[in-house]
C-alpha positions, 0 to 999 in steps of 0.5 A: 123628421123632428116632432114638434110636440109631445102630442105627435107621440101616439102612445097614451100614458098616465102619471103624476106631474108637477104643474108649477114650482109648488112641487105638488104632484097630481094625475096627468095624462100625456103621450109617449113615442111608439117603440122604435127599432132600438127601443124597449117598452116597460110597464113601470112597477116601482119608482124611487123618490129622490131628493133630485126629483124634489129639487126639480119639481120645486125648480130649486135648480132653476131649470124646471119646465112644466108640466113635469113627470119626475122619477129616475129610479125605475124598474119594470117589466118589458112589454115590447121590444124593437126589431133591432133590440138584442138584450131584452125580450118581453117579460124580462125585468129591466130598469132605467136610471138617470139618463135616457140618451146621449150623443153616442159619438163623443169621446166620453160616450166612446169610453162608456161615460155617457153620464159625462156627455155634454148632450146627455139626456136626463130621464125627465125635465130634459129634451129628447133627440126629437125635441120633445120633453122627457117624462120620468117614471112616476108613470105607467109606461116608459119607452127607452133606447135599449142602450140606456136600459139595464137588466135586473137579475131575478134574485133582486126584489124590484122595490129594493133595487129601484134606488140603485139606479141612482144612489147605487151607481153614485156610490159604486162608480167613485169607489171603482174609479178612485181605486177605493174598492181594494179589500182592507182599505179604510173608507169613511162615508160621510152622511147616513141617508139614502146614498150613504147607507148604500155606500156602506153596503157596497164598501163592506161587500168589497171588503173595506173597513168602513167608518160612518161619519155623521152629525147625528149620534143617534145613527150610531146603532144603525151604522154599526149593528144594521149596516155592519160599519166598523166604526162611527164618528160624530163629526161635531165632536173634535176629540173623536175627529182628532182621534181618527186623523190620518187614518183613512185611505178614502172618504165618500162625502154624501152629505149636501150641507158640508162645505168646510172640508178641512176636518175631512181632509185631515182624516185622510192618510197621505195620498188619501182621496176625498170624493164629492158625490153631492153638490153643496149650494155654496163654494167649498172651503179647500185650503190648498196647503192641506192637499200639497203637504201630504199629496191628498186629493179632492175629486168628484163623481156623477152617477156612472155610464151604462156599462158600469151601471149594469156592472153595479147591478150585477155586483149587487145581485152577487152580494144581495145588496138592495136599498132599505126602502119604505114602499108607498102608494102613488097618492102618498107622494106629496106627503112623502115629499114633505117627509123627505124634506125633514129626513123622515125616511129610512132610507128611501121611498119607493112608489108602488106604481104597478099596484097603486097608479090609477088612471083617470082616463 
């Protein structure tokens, strides 16, 4: 039976929500569904704060519905499991990323590419199978189909692992799919923000030579000394860019503001691949001749499927990879959003939901 209203869900929940396009978040009481036979219930302990959360709360993508509880980098502890759940038990650490459902019957779902399912259900600001609104991880509890929950190994600190459910898989998936994970390859990483710093960490763990490409000379020291990148290019310096022309096997572009791809394409070797993992707000400038003359490729990638997301978490566990985070209390989130707009974070905000989310019930 299709439920017509969130109020038909019996489980009381509490979080912080945006009520309008101002994006301002404030306490919000709502309801979640009870645990079904294939569901896992989580007590949310940490949730990352992502630019996507900000875009959605401010309706910058034009599809926002309010009230909206954001948050899609969620880690917590399993509190209840359905009768047909096989991968989790009460007390396990688990995570939920960018999606909580898909059709499970299309070709993409059959290939473990639920992220490309045309009926993919986002973790928040989306419609669930029963027609109700999905609410994200800025809340005390989550109830999610087991298929869309990942197991978190014990050696990973939960605050640092939370952003991996978004930026981790966004960086890991294109490296694997485009064959840029082979030791000895030379990878360029454009942008050294939340996504870029994780791309560097994964690439180094895979044995790649990594060059960070940034508009900010001030990030050189962090790239080379803290993240162990092999080299650093200031993208606004024509001489530096020219000196590296034709030297890279691949480039991961994590920077939203870059639309002129010519300087990046010129850095690639023949058969090189430039992969976009963020979307600029205007069309890209891609002269076809640059691709034809040396058989270069410009491709794209959007997060990853659930099988690959678990693979990414297990890889992170093996290599002790987590995001560099600033842990904040729930009531700091609006200030954090203002800082996020300014790029004033190194490198991700993570909200301590478990200790600082206080119910107003």
